[in-house]
Structures are given as structure tokens and as C-alpha cells.
C-alpha positions in Angstrom: 0.0 0.0 0.0 1.2 3.5 -0.9 0.0 6.1 1.6 -0.2 9.8 1.0 -1.0 12.4 3.6 -2.0 15.9 2.4 -0.2 18.7 4.3 -0.8 22.4 3.8 1.1 23.4 6.9 2.3 21.8 10.1 -0.6 21.9 12.5 -2.5 19.5 14.6 -4.8 18.2 11.9 -1.9 17.4 9.7 0.1 15.8 12.5 -2.9 13.7 13.5 -3.3 12.5 9.9 0.4 11.6 9.8 0.1 9.6 13.0 -2.9 7.8 11.7 -1.2 7.0 8.4 1.9 5.7 10.2 -0.2 3.5 12.4 -1.6 1.7 9.3 2.0 0.6 8.4 2.0 1.2 4.7 4.9 0.0 2.5 5.4 3.6 1.3 4.4 6.7 3.2 4.8 10.3 1.9 3.5 13.7 2.9 2.3 15.8 0.0 2.2 19.5 -0.3 1.0 21.5 -3.3 3.3 24.4 -4.0 1.1 27.4 -4.7 3.3 30.0 -2.9 7.1 29.2 -3.1 7.8 31.2 0.1 5.2 29.2 2.1 6.4 25.9 0.7 10.0 26.7 1.6 9.0 27.7 5.1 7.1 24.4 5.4 10.1 22.4 4.2 12.4 24.2 6.7 10.0 23.6 9.6 9.6 19.9 8.5 13.3 19.4 8.7 13.6 21.4 11.9 11.0 19.2 13.6 12.6 16.0 12.1 9.4 14.5 11.1 10.2 10.9 10.0 8.0 11.1 6.8 9.4 12.4 3.5 7.7 15.6 2.3 7.1 16.0 -1.4 6.0 19.3 -2.9 4.0 19.2 -6.1 4.2 22.3 -8.4 1.0 24.0 -9.3 1.6 26.9 -11.8 -2.0 28.0 -11.7 -2.5 27.9 -7.9 -4.7 24.8 -8.4 -4.7 22.2 -5.6 -6.7 19.3 -6.9 -5.2 18.6 -10.3 -1.5 18.1 -9.2 -2.6 15.7 -6.5 -4.8 13.7 -8.9 -2.0 13.6 -11.4 0.5 12.4 -8.8 -1.9 9.7 -7.6 -2.5 8.5 -11.1 1.3 8.4 -11.8 1.7 6.1 -8.7 -1.1 3.9 -10.0 0.5 3.7 -13.5 4.0 2.9 -12.1 2.6 0.4 -9.6 -0.7 -1.0 -10.9 -1.0 -3.6 -8.1 -0.5 -1.1 -5.3 -3.5 0.5 -3.5 -3.1 4.2 -3.0 -4.5 5.5 0.3 -4.9 9.2 0.6 -5.3 10.7 4.1 -7.0 14.1 4.2 -7.0 16.1 7.4 -10.4 17.8 7.9 -11.9 20.2 10.4 -15.1 19.1 12.2 -16.9 22.4 12.8 -19.9 23.3 14.9 -22.1 24.9 12.3 -23.1 23.9 8.8 -22.0 27.2 7.4 -18.5 26.8 8.8 -18.1 23.6 6.7 -18.4 25.8 3.7 -15.5 27.9 4.9 -13.1 25.2 6.0 -13.2 22.0 3.9 -14.0 23.0 0.3 -10.7 21.9 -1.2 -10.9 18.6 0.6 -14.5 18.0 -0.6 -13.5 18.6 -4.2 -10.5 16.4 -4.0 -12.4 13.6 -2.3 -15.1 13.8 -5.0 -12.4 13.3 -7.7 -10.4 10.6 -5.9 -13.5 8.5 -5.1 -13.9 7.7 -8.8 -10.2 6.7 -9.4 -9.7 3.0 -9.5 -7.4 1.5 -6.8 -7.5 4.7 -4.7 -8.9 4.8 -1.1 -9.6 8.1 0.7 -9.6 8.5 4.5 -10.8 11.6 6.2 -9.0 12.3 9.4 -11.3 14.5 11.5 -10.0 17.3 13.8 -12.2 19.4 16.1 -10.8 22.9 16.7 -10.4 23.8 20.4 -13.5 26.0 20.5 -15.6 23.0 19.4 -13.7 20.3 21.2 -13.3 21.1 24.8 -13.0 24.3 26.6 -16.3 26.0 25.6 -19.8 24.8 24.9 -20.2 21.6 23.0 -20.5 21.7 19.3 -24.0 22.2 17.9 -24.9 20.2 15.0 -28.0 18.4 13.6 -30.1 17.3 16.5 -28.4 19.4 19.1 -30.3 22.2 20.8 -29.0 25.4 22.4 -29.2 25.3 26.1 -31.4 28.0 27.7 -29.6 30.8 29.5 -29.0 30.4 33.2 -31.2 32.3 35.5 -29.3 35.0 37.5 -30.8 33.6 40.8 -28.8 30.4 40.3 -25.5 32.3 40.6 -26.4 34.6 43.4 -24.7 33.7 46.7 -27.0 32.1 49.3 -29.6 31.3 46.7 -31.0 27.9 46.1 -30.0 26.8 42.5 -33.1 24.6 42.4 -35.3 27.8 42.8 -34.0 29.0 39.4 -34.9 25.7 37.8 -38.4 25.8 39.4 -38.7 29.4 38.2 -37.7 28.5 34.6 -39.7 25.3 34.3 -42.5 26.2 36.6 -43.3 24.8 40.0 -45.2 21.5 40.2 -48.9 22.1 40.1 -48.4 25.7 38.9 -50.4 26.8 35.9 -48.8 29.3 33.5 
């Protein structure tokens, strides 16, 4: 199996995708970057070497700042040179809290997946990553089926107040008609 991990920069989603790909123990593992800005690509390569990441980084040139086509062509060249090999493409993706954030974050990944899914001998794995705002410190992510919590009643936070009184106030005391 020939595994490719798409990397735009060294951040947690990319590092998680690399770890996931390494855990699958492929015969060949490469990190792939599309060179749309030479300065950014050089900075990525320098940072890659500085961190001593044990996966080779390959940059694909894209003269027209296109991301999808160079990756598709590279995957097809691997399939042509090694027709019996399966090519596994790992794509790091953000898991976001709102449907409209999906439009902002993962458009390139969606286009690429759509193209790769119809390429024979190629498997695609999405490696999800939840940003910190969604994942832990704040409120849980809202998605389909999740409702917004009602605001807390100020009486629940007042010192010496019974927090259950705020709940009874919000919901209504038993036997009380609205």
C-alpha cells in the first residue's frame, strides 16, 4: 500500500493524519504539499526538517495555484507505475460546529475527495480534527439534533440562593399553571 498524507502546513490536523497513516504501516508513506506559494512551501520544508518529522515531504508544483489537479495527477502516476498497489490518501479535515463553517473550511478537501473516489485503486480516508472552540474548553459543538441550552437564571449564581429555585422558576413549580 502506498499512503499519501495531504499537508498544507504543520498543524494538529496534519500531525494527526500523519500519525494515523503511520499506524496503518504502509509500505510507502509520503506527505504531499501543493506548491502554490514558493515562500510558504520553503517555510514548510524548513519547519519539516527542523522538527525532524520521519516522513518524507514531497512538494507538487502548481503553476495556476490549483490544488486538486496536481494531487490527482500524482496519484495516477503512482497507480500507473505500480498498478498492483493500492493508494491510500489521508485528508485532514476540520469538524466544525455549524453547517456554514463547513463551507469555509473544507472546500478543497471535498472537491479532492469527489475526484479521488472515482479513481480505481485509490482509497480516501478523512481524518477529523475538532478545533479547540468546538472540542473542549467551551460549549459543546452544535450540529444536527443538538439544541442550544437555555440561558442560566441569574438567581442560580447569586450567593446564598437555592439553584433549584432558578430551575423551578424557569420550568414552573409543580402544580403551577402558566
